[in-house]
MDTraj code that builds the backbone (N, CA, C; nanometers):
import mdtraj as md
import numpy as np

residues = "MET LYS ALA ALA ALA PHE ASP TYR HIS ARG PRO ALA SER VAL ASP ALA ALA VAL GLY MET LEU ALA GLU LEU GLY ASP GLU ALA LYS VAL LEU ALA GLY GLY GLN SER LEU VAL PRO VAL MET ALA MET ARG LEU GLY ARG PRO GLU HIS ILE VAL ASP ILE ASN ARG VAL ALA GLU LEU GLU GLY VAL THR GLY LEU ASP GLY THR LEU ARG VAL GLY ALA ARG".split()
xyz = np.array([
    [0.0301, 0.0640, 3.2365],
    [-0.0976, 0.0986, 3.1795],
    [-0.1415, -0.0063, 3.0796],
    [-0.2610, 0.0089, 3.0350],
    [-0.3201, -0.0835, 2.9401],
    [-0.3691, -0.0048, 2.8185],
    [-0.3538, -0.0623, 2.7001],
    [-0.3952, 0.0055, 2.5776],
    [-0.5459, 0.0270, 2.5749],
    [-0.5865, 0.1361, 2.5093],
    [-0.7289, 0.1629, 2.4887],
    [-0.7841, 0.0596, 2.3895],
    [-0.9137, 0.0423, 2.3884],
    [-0.9782, -0.0549, 2.2994],
    [-0.9536, -0.0193, 2.1523],
    [-0.9405, -0.1224, 2.0695],
    [-0.9222, -0.1043, 1.9257],
    [-0.9765, -0.2272, 1.8539],
    [-1.0039, -0.2119, 1.7245],
    [-1.0450, -0.3243, 1.6399],
    [-0.9204, -0.3818, 1.5751],
    [-0.9089, -0.5147, 1.5776],
    [-0.7916, -0.5841, 1.5266],
    [-0.8253, -0.6492, 1.3927],
    [-0.7397, -0.6262, 1.2921],
    [-0.7585, -0.6824, 1.1589],
    [-0.6307, -0.7561, 1.1198],
    [-0.6454, -0.8747, 1.0597],
    [-0.5290, -0.9522, 1.0167],
    [-0.5480, -0.9974, 0.8723],
    [-0.5132, -0.9108, 0.7760],
    [-0.5295, -0.9462, 0.6357],
    [-0.4323, -1.0563, 0.5950],
    [-0.4689, -1.1294, 0.4897],
    [-0.3859, -1.2401, 0.4432],
    [-0.3026, -1.2037, 0.3205],
    [-0.3262, -1.0857, 0.2626],
    [-0.2524, -1.0467, 0.1422],
    [-0.2235, -0.8969, 0.1449],
    [-0.1318, -0.8568, 0.0585],
    [-0.0989, -0.7149, 0.0465],
    [-0.2217, -0.6381, -0.0017],
    [-0.2922, -0.6928, -0.1003],
    [-0.4119, -0.6247, -0.1521],
    [-0.5156, -0.6035, -0.0425],
    [-0.5360, -0.7044, 0.0413],
    [-0.6327, -0.6918, 0.1511],
    [-0.5869, -0.5871, 0.2522],
    [-0.4583, -0.5855, 0.2832],
    [-0.4046, -0.4882, 0.3792],
    [-0.4185, -0.3464, 0.3251],
    [-0.3831, -0.3269, 0.1991],
    [-0.3929, -0.1941, 0.1379],
    [-0.5390, -0.1495, 0.1336],
    [-0.6286, -0.2409, 0.1010],
    [-0.7710, -0.2083, 0.0988],
    [-0.8227, -0.1672, 0.2353],
    [-0.7820, -0.2413, 0.3379],
    [-0.8236, -0.2078, 0.4742],
    [-0.7719, -0.0708, 0.5154],
    [-0.6452, -0.0459, 0.4875],
    [-0.5856, 0.0827, 0.5252],
    [-0.6521, 0.1983, 0.4508],
    [-0.6861, 0.1773, 0.3243],
    [-0.7544, 0.2818, 0.2478],
    [-0.8933, 0.3078, 0.3049],
    [-0.9615, 0.2013, 0.3410],
    [-1.0970, 0.2131, 0.3955],
    [-1.0976, 0.2766, 0.5349],
    [-1.0031, 0.2361, 0.6194],
    [-1.0014, 0.2814, 0.7581],
    [-0.9351, 0.4183, 0.7755],
    [-0.8528, 0.4584, 0.6808],
    [-0.7918, 0.5906, 0.6829],
    [-0.6986, 0.6141, 0.8003],
    [-0.6996, 0.7367, 0.8492],
    [-0.6074, 0.7788, 0.9554],
    [-0.6343, 0.7127, 1.0900],
    [-0.7457, 0.6455, 1.1025],
    [-0.7793, 0.5793, 1.2297],
    [-0.7098, 0.4445, 1.2444],
    [-0.6355, 0.4016, 1.1407],
    [-0.5687, 0.2713, 1.1430],
    [-0.4179, 0.2870, 1.1509],
    [-0.3540, 0.1922, 1.2188],
    [-0.2084, 0.1849, 1.2252],
    [-0.1670, 0.0434, 1.1874],
    [-0.0507, 0.0316, 1.1247],
    [0.0018, -0.0979, 1.0827],
    [0.0866, -0.1561, 1.1949],
    [0.0623, -0.2830, 1.2250],
    [0.1438, -0.3563, 1.3222],
    [0.2312, -0.4537, 1.2448],
    [0.3621, -0.4377, 1.2568],
    [0.4543, -0.5295, 1.1906],
    [0.5368, -0.6006, 1.2972],
    [0.6193, -0.5274, 1.3671],
    [0.7002, -0.5874, 1.4722],
    [0.6458, -0.5555, 1.6102],
    [0.5957, -0.4363, 1.6251],
    [0.5365, -0.3948, 1.7510],
    [0.6309, -0.3284, 1.8488],
    [0.7602, -0.3151, 1.8109],
    [0.8571, -0.2593, 1.9046],
    [0.8291, -0.1138, 1.9389],
    [0.7661, -0.0402, 1.8515],
    [0.7369, 0.0991, 1.8844],
    [0.5880, 0.1232, 1.9049],
    [0.5034, 0.0602, 1.8250],
    [0.3592, 0.0839, 1.8371],
    [0.3021, 0.0312, 1.9683],
    [0.3383, -0.0872, 2.0083],
    [0.2806, -0.1484, 2.1291],
    [0.3116, -0.0665, 2.2551],
    [0.4362, -0.0247, 2.2800],
    [0.4617, 0.0578, 2.3990],
    [0.3876, 0.1917, 2.3959],
    [0.3790, 0.2530, 2.2774],
    [0.3068, 0.3805, 2.2653],
    [0.1603, 0.3614, 2.3021],
    [0.1021, 0.2499, 2.2557],
    [-0.0375, 0.2216, 2.2888],
    [-0.0538, 0.1885, 2.4370],
    [0.0406, 0.1155, 2.4922],
    [0.0324, 0.0774, 2.6330],
    [0.0371, 0.1995, 2.7240],
    [0.1145, 0.3005, 2.6845],
    [0.1231, 0.4229, 2.7644],
    [0.0127, 0.5222, 2.7272],
    [-0.0714, 0.4821, 2.6329],
    [-0.1833, 0.5636, 2.5825],
    [-0.1377, 0.6959, 2.5211],
    [-0.0176, 0.6929, 2.4653],
    [0.0299, 0.8091, 2.3909],
    [-0.0264, 0.8071, 2.2492],
    [-0.0668, 0.6907, 2.2052],
    [-0.1330, 0.6716, 2.0764],
    [-0.2547, 0.5838, 2.0979],
    [-0.3666, 0.6200, 2.0372],
    [-0.4911, 0.5450, 2.0548],
    [-0.5591, 0.5187, 1.9214],
    [-0.4967, 0.4364, 1.8374],
    [-0.5605, 0.4064, 1.7092],
    [-0.6896, 0.3266, 1.7307],
    [-0.7863, 0.3517, 1.6449],
    [-0.9126, 0.2778, 1.6535],
    [-0.9010, 0.1404, 1.5904],
    [-0.8063, 0.1269, 1.4949],
    [-0.7890, 0.0007, 1.4228],
    [-0.6410, -0.0339, 1.4141],
    [-0.6103, -0.1624, 1.4321],
    [-0.4756, -0.2153, 1.4118],
    [-0.4831, -0.3131, 1.2954],
    [-0.3970, -0.2933, 1.1953],
    [-0.3895, -0.3835, 1.0808],
    [-0.2571, -0.4588, 1.0932],
    [-0.2655, -0.5852, 1.1310],
    [-0.1492, -0.6699, 1.1580],
    [-0.1026, -0.7353, 1.0284],
    [0.0177, -0.6995, 0.9804],
    [0.0696, -0.7547, 0.8557],
    [0.1705, -0.8673, 0.8785],
    [0.1817, -0.9153, 0.9995],
    [0.2816, -1.0174, 1.0317],
    [0.2643, -1.1495, 0.9579],
    [0.1466, -1.1809, 0.9113],
    [0.1250, -1.3079, 0.8412],
    [0.1057, -1.2924, 0.6913],
    [0.1375, -1.1758, 0.6387],
    [0.1275, -1.1533, 0.4943],
    [0.2562, -1.2049, 0.4299],
    [0.2481, -1.3228, 0.3711],
    [0.3659, -1.3904, 0.3165],
    [0.4349, -1.3095, 0.2064],
    [0.3594, -1.2317, 0.1307],
    [0.4160, -1.1521, 0.0218],
    [0.5192, -1.0504, 0.0707],
    [0.5168, -1.0180, 0.1985],
    [0.6064, -0.9158, 0.2531],
    [0.7329, -0.9745, 0.3149],
    [0.7506, -1.1047, 0.3043],
    [0.8656, -1.1715, 0.3653],
    [0.9847, -1.1784, 0.2711],
    [1.1003, -1.1957, 0.3300],
    [1.2196, -1.2354, 0.2587],
    [1.2998, -1.1275, 0.1905],
    [1.4135, -1.1737, 0.1399],
    [1.5055, -1.0920, 0.0627],
    [1.5348, -1.1706, -0.0643],
    [1.5164, -1.1071, -0.1798],
    [1.5405, -1.1754, -0.3070],
    [1.6220, -1.0860, -0.3986],
    [1.6942, -1.1497, -0.4881],
    [1.7702, -1.0768, -0.5884],
    [1.7237, -1.1182, -0.7265],
    [1.7070, -1.0213, -0.8167],
    [1.6641, -1.0502, -0.9527],
    [1.7175, -0.9426, -1.0455],
    [1.7882, -0.9846, -1.1476],
    [1.8425, -0.8916, -1.2482],
    [1.9204, -0.7761, -1.1869],
    [2.0024, -0.8059, -1.0881],
    [2.0863, -0.7030, -1.0267],
    [2.0135, -0.6123, -0.9284],
    [1.8904, -0.6470, -0.8949],
    [1.8127, -0.5671, -0.8004],
    [1.7867, -0.6494, -0.6740],
    [1.8055, -0.5885, -0.5601],
    [1.7789, -0.6541, -0.4322],
    [1.6441, -0.6067, -0.3815],
    [1.5564, -0.7017, -0.3512],
    [1.4238, -0.6696, -0.2980],
    [1.4173, -0.7167, -0.1543],
    [1.3888, -0.6248, -0.0613],
    [1.3771, -0.6563, 0.0796],
    [1.2309, -0.6410, 0.1168],
    [1.1698, -0.7497, 0.1651],
    [1.0289, -0.7455, 0.2051],
    [1.0070, -0.6490, 0.3205],
    [0.8861, -0.6005, 0.3305],
    [0.8538, -0.5007, 0.4326],
    [0.8555, -0.5554, 0.5743],
    [0.8572, -0.6852, 0.5895],
    [0.8631, -0.7413, 0.7227],
    [1.0009, -0.7933, 0.7476],
])
top = md.Topology()
chain = top.add_chain()
for i, resn in enumerate(residues, 1):
    res = top.add_residue(resn, chain, resSeq=i)
    for name in ("N", "CA", "C"):
        top.add_atom(name, md.element.get_by_symbol(name[0]), res)
traj = md.Trajectory(xyz[None], top)
């Protein structure tokens, strides 16, 4: 099958992504890796109107340690 039509958004920052998600509400889904969202959309089990792709948001990358705390980015 083929996914239903949707609007694609690719924010460049966390603030932009959060703003888009707040504005678009429940009609938006976040695309990070795509291992679960893409197959669900392909089988039309999920039909979000908007996809917010966070794969290029640099702020969400990496693993860092600071003052005894480990921070793991969302991607």
